[in-house]
N, CA, C and O of each residue as an XYZ file, in Angstrom:
516
protein
N      34.441    -74.877    -56.590
C      33.133    -74.994    -55.964
C      33.081    -76.210    -55.043
O      32.555    -76.127    -53.933
N      33.617    -77.325    -55.495
C      33.617    -78.545    -54.702
C      34.416    -78.364    -53.422
O      34.063    -78.909    -52.376
N      35.496    -77.593    -53.513
C      36.321    -77.334    -52.328
C      35.531    -76.576    -51.268
O      35.683    -76.834    -50.074
N      34.687    -75.640    -51.702
C      33.865    -74.864    -50.769
C      32.881    -75.774    -50.030
O      32.672    -75.618    -48.827
N      32.283    -76.717    -50.745
C      31.320    -77.630    -50.131
C      31.974    -78.617    -49.182
O      31.314    -79.166    -48.300
N      33.258    -78.842    -49.357
C      33.978    -79.784    -48.503
C      34.763    -79.094    -47.392
O      35.545    -79.733    -46.687
N      34.555    -77.804    -47.241
C      35.281    -77.048    -46.223
C      34.737    -77.349    -44.829
O      33.598    -77.793    -44.688
N      35.552    -77.108    -43.796
C      35.068    -77.297    -42.422
C      33.858    -76.415    -42.099
O      32.979    -76.821    -41.338
N      33.813    -75.215    -42.673
C      32.679    -74.327    -42.426
C      31.403    -74.887    -43.037
O      30.344    -74.843    -42.411
N      31.495    -75.413    -44.255
C      30.317    -76.012    -44.888
C      29.842    -77.210    -44.075
O      28.639    -77.413    -43.912
N      30.764    -77.991    -43.575
C      30.409    -79.130    -42.723
C      29.723    -78.651    -41.443
O      28.742    -79.251    -41.004
N      30.228    -77.585    -40.850
C      29.624    -77.032    -39.626
C      28.223    -76.497    -39.904
O      27.317    -76.674    -39.089
N      28.043    -75.842    -41.053
C      26.713    -75.332    -41.423
C      25.743    -76.501    -41.554
O      24.618    -76.431    -41.060
N      26.167    -77.563    -42.209
C      25.323    -78.747    -42.377
C      24.954    -79.349    -41.018
O      23.792    -79.678    -40.780
N      25.931    -79.491    -40.135
C      25.680    -80.045    -38.809
C      24.704    -79.154    -38.037
O      23.785    -79.655    -37.389
N      24.903    -77.842    -38.106
C      23.989    -76.920    -37.416
C      22.571    -77.024    -37.967
O      21.603    -76.974    -37.208
N      22.445    -77.168    -39.281
C      21.115    -77.315    -39.884
C      20.443    -78.597    -39.404
O      19.264    -78.584    -39.053
N      21.175    -79.690    -39.387
C      20.621    -80.973    -38.935
C      20.225    -80.884    -37.452
O      19.159    -81.363    -37.066
N      21.078    -80.277    -36.631
C      20.747    -80.096    -35.213
C      19.480    -79.248    -35.073
O      18.602    -79.572    -34.274
N      19.384    -78.176    -35.840
C      18.212    -77.292    -35.758
C      16.942    -78.024    -36.175
O      15.907    -77.890    -35.522
N      17.011    -78.786    -37.244
C      15.837    -79.519    -37.716
C      15.407    -80.583    -36.705
O      14.223    -80.714    -36.395
N      16.365    -81.330    -36.204
C      16.048    -82.357    -35.211
C      15.499    -81.723    -33.938
O      14.523    -82.213    -33.370
N      16.113    -80.649    -33.496
C      15.672    -79.965    -32.284
C      14.252    -79.430    -32.428
O      13.446    -79.530    -31.503
N      13.955    -78.868    -33.582
C      12.610    -78.341    -33.815
C      11.576    -79.452    -33.671
O      10.547    -79.273    -33.020
N      11.850    -80.576    -34.271
C      10.892    -81.684    -34.218
C      10.825    -82.328    -32.842
O       9.740    -82.679    -32.378
N      11.950    -82.487    -32.191
C      11.964    -83.045    -30.832
C      11.185    -82.133    -29.887
O      10.374    -82.603    -29.090
N      11.434    -80.845    -29.981
C      10.782    -79.881    -29.085
C       9.277    -79.853    -29.272
O       8.531    -79.851    -28.293
N       8.821    -79.832    -30.516
C       7.379    -79.841    -30.786
C       6.768    -81.147    -30.299
O       5.695    -81.148    -29.695
N       7.446    -82.253    -30.559
C       6.919    -83.560    -30.160
C       6.769    -83.655    -28.644
O       5.733    -84.098    -28.148
N       7.790    -83.243    -27.914
C       7.737    -83.337    -26.451
C       6.707    -82.380    -25.856
O       5.984    -82.747    -24.930
N       6.634    -81.173    -26.373
C       5.788    -80.156    -25.739
C       4.347    -80.128    -26.238
O       3.495    -79.521    -25.588
N       4.047    -80.763    -27.365
C       2.715    -80.598    -27.939
C       1.923    -81.880    -28.166
O       0.705    -81.807    -28.328
N       2.551    -83.039    -28.186
C       1.813    -84.243    -28.558
C       1.273    -84.983    -27.340
O       1.785    -84.861    -26.228
N       0.230    -85.747    -27.590
C      -0.433    -86.507    -26.528
C       0.467    -87.573    -25.918
O       0.378    -87.849    -24.722
N       1.322    -88.167    -26.719
C       2.155    -89.259    -26.209
C       3.075    -88.804    -25.070
O       3.451    -89.609    -24.218
N       3.434    -87.526    -25.056
C       4.299    -87.006    -23.999
C       3.527    -86.287    -22.889
O       4.136    -85.661    -22.022
N       2.207    -86.370    -22.907
C       1.392    -85.755    -21.854
C       1.794    -86.249    -20.460
O       1.936    -85.431    -19.551
N       1.985    -87.575    -20.258
C       2.409    -88.031    -18.928
C       3.746    -87.424    -18.478
O       3.922    -87.111    -17.301
N       4.665    -87.262    -19.399
C       5.953    -86.641    -19.067
C       5.759    -85.182    -18.664
O       6.403    -84.701    -17.731
N       4.877    -84.481    -19.364
C       4.614    -83.078    -19.017
C       3.954    -82.962    -17.645
O       4.268    -82.052    -16.878
N       3.043    -83.879    -17.336
C       2.406    -83.872    -16.008
C       3.439    -84.144    -14.915
O       3.408    -83.519    -13.855
N       4.343    -85.069    -15.174
C       5.418    -85.365    -14.218
C       6.332    -84.150    -14.041
O       6.747    -83.837    -12.925
N       6.637    -83.478    -15.130
C       7.480    -82.282    -15.061
C       6.803    -81.184    -14.245
O       7.474    -80.453    -13.516
N       5.478    -81.061    -14.360
C       4.739    -80.077    -13.559
C       4.909    -80.344    -12.070
O       5.028    -79.412    -11.275
N       4.919    -81.620    -11.696
C       5.089    -81.988    -10.290
C       6.494    -81.686     -9.792
O       6.700    -81.458     -8.600
N       7.460    -81.683    -10.704
C       8.851    -81.419    -10.323
C       9.092    -79.947     -9.988
O      10.059    -79.614     -9.304
N       8.226    -79.079    -10.463
C       8.375    -77.654    -10.178
C       7.822    -76.813    -11.309
O       7.664    -77.281    -12.436
N       7.531    -75.572    -10.989
C       6.916    -74.663    -11.957
C       7.786    -74.475    -13.199
O       7.290    -74.596    -14.319
N       9.062    -74.183    -13.020
C       9.935    -73.897    -14.158
C      10.189    -75.145    -15.005
O      10.243    -75.061    -16.232
N      10.343    -76.285    -14.364
C      10.524    -77.538    -15.114
C       9.245    -77.822    -15.908
O       9.301    -78.190    -17.081
N       8.112    -77.650    -15.261
C       6.835    -77.853    -15.945
C       6.688    -76.925    -17.137
O       6.233    -77.337    -18.204
N       7.073    -75.670    -16.951
C       6.993    -74.691    -18.038
C       7.878    -75.108    -19.205
O       7.473    -75.000    -20.362
N       9.081    -75.583    -18.906
C      10.010    -76.028    -19.940
C       9.366    -77.098    -20.823
O       9.541    -77.089    -22.041
N       8.627    -78.013    -20.211
C       8.027    -79.117    -20.956
C       6.708    -78.741    -21.645
O       6.069    -79.588    -22.270
N       6.304    -77.473    -21.530
C       5.115    -76.995    -22.232
C       5.450    -75.940    -23.290
O       4.583    -75.543    -24.069
N       6.685    -75.496    -23.315
C       7.094    -74.398    -24.203
C       8.114    -74.912    -25.220
O       9.260    -75.194    -24.869
N       7.690    -75.033    -26.489
C       8.634    -75.566    -27.472
C       9.789    -74.614    -27.729
O      10.880    -75.057    -28.086
N       9.575    -73.315    -27.555
C      10.667    -72.350    -27.701
C      11.740    -72.603    -26.641
O      12.933    -72.603    -26.946
N      11.314    -72.816    -25.401
C      12.245    -73.066    -24.296
C      12.950    -74.412    -24.469
O      14.166    -74.516    -24.308
N      12.171    -75.431    -24.797
C      12.728    -76.767    -24.984
C      13.761    -76.772    -26.108
O      14.776    -77.465    -26.035
N      13.487    -75.992    -27.142
C      14.409    -75.874    -28.273
C      15.822    -75.506    -27.824
O      16.804    -76.089    -28.283
N      15.908    -74.538    -26.927
C      17.216    -74.102    -26.442
C      17.993    -75.260    -25.835
O      19.164    -75.470    -26.149
N      17.328    -76.006    -24.961
C      18.024    -77.078    -24.249
C      18.395    -78.235    -25.163
O      19.455    -78.840    -25.007
N      17.529    -78.540    -26.108
C      17.849    -79.623    -27.050
C      19.031    -79.214    -27.931
O      19.932    -80.019    -28.167
N      19.035    -77.985    -28.411
C      20.162    -77.507    -29.227
C      21.449    -77.507    -28.409
O      22.485    -77.965    -28.891
N      21.396    -77.006    -27.193
C      22.608    -76.962    -26.362
C      23.154    -78.369    -26.134
O      24.365    -78.581    -26.201
N      22.276    -79.326    -25.865
C      22.735    -80.706    -25.675
C      23.404    -81.232    -26.945
O      24.474    -81.838    -26.879
N      22.777    -81.001    -28.099
C      23.354    -81.469    -29.363
C      24.668    -80.752    -29.676
O      25.597    -81.358    -30.209
N      24.745    -79.469    -29.346
C      25.980    -78.720    -29.598
C      27.128    -79.264    -28.743
O      28.276    -79.296    -29.185
N      26.812    -79.688    -27.527
C      27.840    -80.277    -26.667
C      28.357    -81.599    -27.245
O      29.531    -81.935    -27.094
N      27.482    -82.328    -27.896
C      27.877    -83.615    -28.476
C      28.657    -83.424    -29.779
O      29.738    -83.990    -29.941
N      28.116    -82.631    -30.706
C      28.704    -82.524    -32.049
C      29.738    -81.411    -32.208
O      30.622    -81.517    -33.058
N      29.647    -80.362    -31.420
C      30.608    -79.266    -31.359
C      30.979    -78.618    -32.702
O      32.165    -78.454    -32.989
N      29.993    -78.249    -33.528
C      30.343    -77.535    -34.753
C      30.768    -76.101    -34.425
O      30.352    -75.540    -33.411
N      31.596    -75.516    -35.287
C      32.006    -74.111    -35.130
C      31.839    -73.413    -36.464
O      32.531    -73.724    -37.433
N      30.902    -72.453    -36.505
C      30.669    -71.702    -37.736
C      31.724    -70.629    -37.953
O      32.025    -70.263    -39.089
N      32.275    -70.134    -36.868
C      33.335    -69.131    -36.960
C      34.522    -69.607    -36.136
O      34.383    -70.413    -35.217
N      35.682    -69.093    -36.487
C      36.893    -69.469    -35.765
C      37.621    -68.200    -35.358
O      37.984    -67.367    -36.189
N      37.819    -68.080    -34.065
C      38.538    -66.924    -33.526
C      39.499    -67.429    -32.459
O      39.546    -68.629    -32.189
N      40.258    -66.539    -31.856
C      41.140    -66.972    -30.765
C      40.369    -67.376    -29.499
O      40.970    -67.823    -28.522
N      39.046    -67.220    -29.518
C      38.225    -67.494    -28.340
C      37.211    -68.601    -28.645
O      36.077    -68.305    -29.022
N      37.594    -69.853    -28.492
C      36.710    -70.972    -28.857
C      35.358    -70.955    -28.145
O      34.350    -71.338    -28.739
N      35.318    -70.522    -26.897
C      34.044    -70.499    -26.168
C      33.081    -69.496    -26.799
O      31.877    -69.742    -26.864
N      33.611    -68.372    -27.261
C      32.777    -67.375    -27.936
C      32.285    -67.948    -29.268
O      31.120    -67.770    -29.624
N      33.158    -68.630    -29.999
C      32.754    -69.277    -31.257
C      31.620    -70.262    -31.000
O      30.647    -70.310    -31.753
N      31.750    -71.046    -29.935
C      30.741    -72.050    -29.596
C      29.411    -71.385    -29.233
O      28.352    -71.841    -29.664
N      29.462    -70.318    -28.448
C      28.239    -69.610    -28.044
C      27.542    -69.005    -29.262
O      26.324    -69.120    -29.400
N      28.303    -68.365    -30.139
C      27.720    -67.771    -31.343
C      27.101    -68.863    -32.215
O      25.975    -68.718    -32.691
N      27.830    -69.944    -32.421
C      27.319    -71.056    -33.228
C      26.050    -71.637    -32.599
O      25.097    -71.966    -33.306
N      26.043    -71.760    -31.289
C      24.867    -72.292    -30.596
C      23.656    -71.402    -30.818
O      22.571    -71.906    -31.107
N      23.815    -70.095    -30.690
C      22.664    -69.203    -30.850
C      22.221    -69.059    -32.302
O      21.043    -68.818    -32.565
N      23.136    -69.202    -33.234
C      22.729    -69.249    -34.644
C      21.872    -70.490    -34.875
O      20.847    -70.432    -35.555
N      22.299    -71.600    -34.309
C      21.556    -72.854    -34.454
C      20.204    -72.776    -33.751
O      19.204    -73.269    -34.272
N      20.170    -72.161    -32.572
C      18.890    -71.967    -31.867
C      17.951    -71.112    -32.714
O      16.766    -71.425    -32.826
N      18.459    -70.052    -33.304
C      17.620    -69.182    -34.143
C      17.034    -69.952    -35.316
O      15.847    -69.828    -35.618
N      17.862    -70.740    -35.971
C      17.384    -71.553    -37.085
C      16.354    -72.574    -36.597
O      15.344    -72.808    -37.260
N      16.610    -73.167    -35.455
C      15.694    -74.161    -34.893
C      14.351    -73.544    -34.536
O      13.310    -74.157    -34.770
N      14.358    -72.359    -33.981
C      13.106    -71.676    -33.628
C      12.296    -71.380    -34.898
O      11.078    -71.557    -34.919
N      12.974    -70.936    -35.937
C      12.284    -70.704    -37.207
C      11.666    -71.999    -37.729
O      10.501    -72.020    -38.124
N      12.445    -73.071    -37.730
C      11.937    -74.369    -38.193
C      10.806    -74.876    -37.298
O       9.873    -75.516    -37.785
N      10.880    -74.597    -35.990
C       9.797    -74.984    -35.074
C       8.502    -74.291    -35.455
O       7.430    -74.894    -35.402
N       8.599    -73.033    -35.836
C       7.413    -72.300    -36.270
C       6.772    -72.961    -37.476
O       5.549    -73.080    -37.543
N       7.586    -73.392    -38.427
C       7.077    -74.077    -39.617
C       6.446    -75.408    -39.214
O       5.336    -75.724    -39.644
N       7.145    -76.185    -38.396
C       6.632    -77.483    -37.955
C       5.338    -77.296    -37.159
O       4.387    -78.057    -37.338
N       5.296    -76.291    -36.283
C       4.102    -76.038    -35.477
C       2.910    -75.664    -36.357
O       1.788    -76.100    -36.102
N       3.147    -74.869    -37.376
C       2.081    -74.492    -38.310
C       1.535    -75.738    -39.003
O       0.320    -75.880    -39.141
N       2.404    -76.635    -39.437
C       1.970    -77.888    -40.059
C       1.189    -78.727    -39.049
O       0.161    -79.314    -39.387
N       1.676    -78.783    -37.815
C       1.005    -79.523    -36.746
C      -0.402    -78.982    -36.520
O      -1.352    -79.760    -36.430
N      -0.549    -77.669    -36.428
C      -1.865    -77.058    -36.217
C      -2.799    -77.325    -37.394
O      -3.988    -77.578    -37.202
N      -2.271    -77.269    -38.590
C      -3.076    -77.543    -39.781
C      -3.568    -78.988    -39.768
O      -4.729    -79.257    -40.080
N      -2.691    -79.907    -39.410
C      -3.075    -81.324    -39.340
C      -4.142    -81.551    -38.267
O      -5.091    -82.305    -38.480
N      -3.983    -80.900    -37.123
C      -4.963    -81.044    -36.041
C      -6.312    -80.453    -36.456
O      -7.353    -81.044    -36.167
N      -6.312    -79.314    -37.120
C      -7.559    -78.688    -37.577
C      -8.260    -79.594    -38.593
O      -9.484    -79.723    -38.572
N      -7.490    -80.211    -39.472
C      -8.060    -81.144    -40.448
C      -8.711    -82.325    -39.736
O      -9.820    -82.731    -40.086
N      -8.027    -82.872    -38.746
C      -8.550    -84.005    -37.985
C      -9.855    -83.620    -37.291
O     -10.813    -84.393    -37.302
N      -9.900    -82.429    -36.685
C     -11.116    -81.965    -36.015
C     -12.269    -81.794    -37.000
O     -13.403    -82.169    -36.702
N     -11.982    -81.229    -38.171
C     -13.027    -81.069    -39.196
C     -13.564    -82.429    -39.634
O     -14.771    -82.602    -39.802
N     -12.665    -83.388    -39.817
C     -13.104    -84.737    -40.208
C     -14.002    -85.353    -39.139
O     -15.005    -85.989    -39.464
N     -13.648    -85.170    -37.870
C     -14.458    -85.693    -36.768
C     -15.827    -85.020    -36.729
O     -16.840    -85.684    -36.509
N     -15.860    -83.702    -36.943
C     -17.128    -82.974    -36.950
C     -18.023    -83.452    -38.087
O     -19.227    -83.628    -37.898
N     -17.446    -83.661    -39.257
C     -18.216    -84.150    -40.406
C     -18.746    -85.550    -40.117
O     -19.896    -85.864    -40.422
N     -17.903    -86.378    -39.532
C     -18.298    -87.744    -39.183
C     -19.466    -87.732    -38.196
O     -20.425    -88.485    -38.362
N     -19.388    -86.882    -37.174
C     -20.464    -86.780    -36.190
C     -21.742    -86.244    -36.818
O     -22.832    -86.721    -36.500
N     -21.626    -85.269    -37.698
C     -22.787    -84.708    -38.380
C     -23.456    -85.767    -39.247
O     -24.683    -85.864    -39.280
N     -22.655    -86.557    -39.944
C     -23.176    -87.613    -40.799
C     -23.881    -88.697    -39.979
O     -24.904    -89.238    -40.398
N     -23.319    -89.006    -38.803
C     -23.899    -90.009    -37.922
C     -25.238    -89.525    -37.393
O     -26.190    -90.302    -37.329
N     -25.330    -88.250    -37.009
C     -26.588    -87.680    -36.491
C     -27.654    -87.618    -37.569
O     -28.839    -87.794    -37.285
N     -27.241    -87.369    -38.806
C     -28.174    -87.253    -39.936
C     -28.762    -88.607    -40.329
O     -29.867    -88.674    -40.865
N     -28.041    -89.656    -40.068
C     -28.488    -90.999    -40.488
C     -29.592    -91.551    -39.655
O     -30.054    -92.664    -39.903
């Protein structure tokens, strides 16, 4: 069992999971939070497609994963065609990242809804006083 966990494939799976998790959070942060609003406005000025990229966490996810895959180069499968292995591994990681983005986005929306409810209650209490 220990040998399986220490295999190159297990290491690649771990790296792909970490890339997917980081990509999901980076993509949501860049495309949805207020702190990156100026960057999104600048991207809009650069062109329609660039602007769209900075507003779509699904699209941003692809580019963040591809950048990380170029740096870390994990391979989930090994065949005589390394480029095909890399492409398959990249899209598996993108798929996992998109799923994780959905989870992160749901948490983000829940947190924002809670914040709005708290503000509404605060305003109602202020008006009542």
